[in-house]
C-alpha positions as CSV (number, residue, x, y, z in Angstrom):
1,M,-7.6,44.7,78.5
2,V,-8.7,41.1,77.8
3,K,-6.8,38.4,79.9
4,Q,-4.2,36.6,78.0
5,K,-5.9,33.3,78.2
6,E,-9.2,34.5,76.6
7,Q,-7.3,36.5,73.9
8,R,-5.4,33.0,72.8
9,A,-8.7,31.5,72.3
10,Y,-9.4,33.6,69.3
11,R,-6.0,33.7,67.9
12,G,-5.5,31.8,64.8
13,S,-9.2,30.8,64.4
14,V,-12.0,31.8,62.1
15,F,-14.1,34.2,64.2
16,Q,-17.8,34.1,63.3
17,P,-19.4,36.9,65.1
18,R,-23.0,36.4,66.4
19,H,-23.7,40.1,65.5
20,A,-23.4,42.0,62.3
21,V,-20.0,43.9,61.6
22,T,-21.0,47.4,62.7
23,C,-17.7,49.0,61.8
24,S,-14.6,47.9,59.7
25,G,-11.5,49.3,58.0
26,W,-7.7,49.6,58.0
27,L,-5.9,50.9,61.1
28,E,-2.2,50.8,62.2
29,K,-1.1,49.3,65.4
30,K,2.3,49.1,66.9
31,G,4.0,45.7,67.1
32,K,5.3,44.2,70.2
33,M,8.3,42.3,68.8
34,L,9.6,44.8,66.2
35,A,8.0,47.9,67.6
36,G,7.2,49.2,64.2
37,W,3.7,50.2,62.9
38,Q,1.6,47.3,61.1
39,R,-1.4,48.0,59.0
40,R,-4.1,45.7,60.1
41,W,-8.0,45.2,58.9
42,F,-10.1,45.8,62.1
43,Q,-13.8,45.0,62.6
44,V,-16.3,45.7,65.3
45,A,-19.0,43.0,65.9
46,G,-21.1,43.1,68.8
47,H,-18.7,43.8,71.8
48,Y,-15.7,42.3,70.1
49,L,-13.0,44.3,68.2
50,T,-11.0,41.9,66.0
51,Y,-8.2,42.4,63.7
52,R,-6.7,40.4,60.7
53,A,-3.5,40.8,58.6
54,S,-5.7,41.7,55.6
55,E,-9.4,42.0,54.7
56,S,-9.2,38.7,52.6
57,E,-7.6,36.8,55.5
58,Q,-9.7,34.4,57.4
59,D,-7.5,33.9,60.4
60,L,-7.5,36.3,63.3
61,K,-4.4,38.0,64.7
62,A,-6.2,38.7,67.8
63,S,-9.6,40.0,69.4
64,V,-10.6,42.1,72.3
65,D,-13.7,41.9,74.4
66,L,-14.8,45.6,74.7
67,T,-16.9,44.9,77.7
68,Q,-13.6,44.1,79.6
69,V,-11.8,47.5,78.6
């Protein structure tokens, strides 16, 4: 898992990957606070997995450096 400090660096910012998006689509993730399932738009670009609230949303909810998993 990515360290909390690193994860915050991308939260709420517009993430411009250096690599082309190789995979994207809708997935559901379990929320921390409400513990319900939430639909999110996920993308893989280079070694980052990122997600947003919707496909058209510019701000990231979070990102994960896949080399750290």
